[in-house]
N, C-alpha and C positions, 0 to 999 in steps of 0.2 A: 623675601616673599614666601608664600606658603610652600610652593614646590621646592624651592631651593632649601628651605628649612627641613622639609621631609626627607629630601635626598641626603642632606648632611647628617641628619639624625640616623638614617638607615646605615650610612657609612660608618658612623661612630659605633653603633651597636654591633655591626658586623665585625669591626676591628677588635672590640672588647669581648667578643664571643657571646654577647647577650642576645643576639638575633642574627639570623642568616637570611631572613625573608627579603625579597626585593623591596627596596624602599618605595617603589612606585605603587605598591599595593595600597598606600594611603592616598593616592592621587585621584582626583575626579577630573577626567579629561573629556573635552568636547571638541570635535573636529568639524569645522565649518568650511564653506567655500564652494568652488566650482569643480569642473570635471577633472582638473589636475589633482585635486584632493579626493574626489570621489573614486578615482581610479579608472576612468574611461580609457580604454586602450589596453588595459592589463588583463581583461577577461575575468572569469570567476565572479560574475555579478550576483549579488543577492537579489533574488527574484522579488522579494518583498519591497525592495527599494524602487521598483518600477523604472520610470524614465530617468531617475536620478543616477542609475547605474553605479551603485556603490559596490566596490570590489573588495573581496577578502585579500587581494594582493596590493591594495592601495596602501600608501605609507601609514595613514592613521591606524588601519586595521593591523598592519604588520607590527607597529609599535605597541599597540594594545596587546597583541598576542604574545609579544616578547616580554612585556613588563607587567602584565596582569594588574592594571589600575583598579582602584576601588570601584570606579564606574567609568563607562565609556559610552558617550553619545555621539553617533556618527551621523551628521546632518548635511555634509557636503553633497552637492547635487549638480549633475551635468547641466550645462547651460546657464548656471546661475550668474546673475549680475548683482551689483551691490545692493540694489533694492530688494532682491529676493532673499538675501541674507538677513537684512533687517526685518523683513516682513514675515519670514517663515522658518528661519534657522536658529533663532536665539532662545527658543523656549527652554532648553536644558540648562542655560547659564544661570548661575546663582552666586550668592556670596560665598558658597563653599567650593566653587569651581577653582581648581588649582592650575589647570593647564588648558590652553586653547591653541589650536592651529588653524590657519586660514590661508588660502590662496584665492585672490579675487581681483578683478579689474580688467582682465584680458577680454572678457566678453563685452564689458562696457565700452572698451576701446575699439571694438569691432573686429576682433581677431578672426572670426570665421569668415566675415565678408572680405577682409584683407586677403586671406589665403585663397578664397574662391576667385576673387578678382585677379590675383597674380597667376593662378593656375590656368584660368580660362581666357584671359584677355592679354593685351599687348604689354610690353615692358613699360612703356610710358604711362599707360593706365594704371599698372601695378604701382609704379613709383608715386603717382599722384594719390592713389588711395592710401598708401603708407604715410605720405605727408599729411593727409587729412587725419589719420589716426594719431599721429604725433601731436598735431594741433589740439586734438581732443584731450590728450594726456596733459597738455599744458593748461588748457582753459577750464575743463570740466571735471576730469577725473579726480583731482585732489579733493574737491569738495565732497564728492561721493564717497571717497575713502574715509574722509573725516567723519562722515555720518555713520559709517559702519563701525569704525574704531571707537567712536564716542559711545555708541550703543553697546558695544561689547564691554567697554570699561564700566559703564553704568550698571550693567547687569552682573558683571563678574569683577568687582573692584580689587580683588586680591590675586587674580589669575596672572600667571606668566603667559603672555600671548606671543606666539611665534608666527610671523608673517613670512610665507615662502613665496619666492619669485618664480619666474618661468625660465626654461632653458633657451639657449640659442638653437635654432632648428638645423642649421646647415654647416657642414665642413666645406669651406671655400676651396675650390680647386681639388675637390675630392673625387670619388669614383663615379659620380652621376654623370652620365654622358648626354642625357636628354632632360627635357623639362625646363625648369626655370634657368635663366642666365645667372652667372655669378654676380652680376650687378644687382639683380633682383634678390638673390640669396643674401648678399651682403646687406642690402637695405632692410630685409626682414630681420636679420640678426641684430642690426643696429636699432631697429624699432623695439625689439625685445629688451635690449639693454636700456633703452630710453624709458620704457615702461617700468622696468625693475628699479631704475634710479629714482623715478618719481614715487614709486610705492615705498621704497626704503626710506625716503625722506618723511613721508607721512607717517610711516610706522614709528620712526625714531621720535618724531614730534609728539607722539602719544605714549612714549615710553615702552613701546613694543620692540621685540627683537626681530630684525629682518634676517632671513637666511637665504643667501643667493645660491641657487642650484646650478647656475650656468657652468661654473668651474667643474662641478661633479659630472656634467655631461660632456666635457671636453674629450674628444676622441671617440665619442659615441653619438655624434650628430648624424642626421641624414647625410648620405654621401660618404660616410666614414666606413671603415671596415668592420666595425662592431656597433651596430645601430641600436640605440635605446629609444628611438622615436619612430612612430609610424609615418611614412610618407602618405601620399594620397592612396586611400584604400577604396576603390570604386565599389567593392562588394559590401563594405561597411563604412560608409562615408563619415559617420560620426566619430570613428576612431582615428581618422586622419589627423596627423600632427599632434598626437598625444603620446605620452610615455608608454612603452611596453611594460610588462611585468618586471623586466630587468631594469628599466628606467625608474620604476617605483622603488625597488629594493636596493638598487645600486646608486641611484641619484637622489631621489627625494628622501628616503628613509635616513641615510647618513647625514643629509643636510638638516633634517629635523632633529636627529640625535645630537648633533653638534650644538644646536641652539637651546636644547632642553637643559 
């Protein structure tokens, strides 16, 4: 594919002394998706991005800064669902696009409502809401992901597409003494795994590369001693349960690099 070829060519040229420039300088890169790709929670937001809250510390911007691609279109947006991607983010894609990244599906599955329910209501209500989200992942989300992935492939037929998943939020039996029960925390983690598994299957069926970030966040979950995720932030509720700048650079960026 185009990206692999350009990277291989760059490596050969560097080894032969014919060139030392980063091979990614010939890559046209488009970053799509939701708040986990736009960088909500990591600060340093581009004011021009408005409510999309695109951050210079988000993994797409970090990768672009390190690799100097030929072009970089940053379209990921806070709160995006699958329909938002197909309706408003695919403009930069073309036959010349080499690389695409995307995280999507969490908002479709009701991530924000799940967390609000679990934080504010009873354990039984929390577990019931999680069960409803898992049912949605079974019945409805695969078709929505298919629509997005089909649209991406149609507009960028030669692109290497990397689909990134979501982290587990909690270290079970960790340092959190208050808040959710370990039963609720375990159910939330399990739901994240469930969403990732469904997303990975749809990505594979479209020939895309799925990159699981959960292992990268192991030891850095909420309730751990080195947290890369915001817990409830009552002063900035939108950043709750999103990666910090360290989560983007230490979790998402390496996961993306490994898949490129």
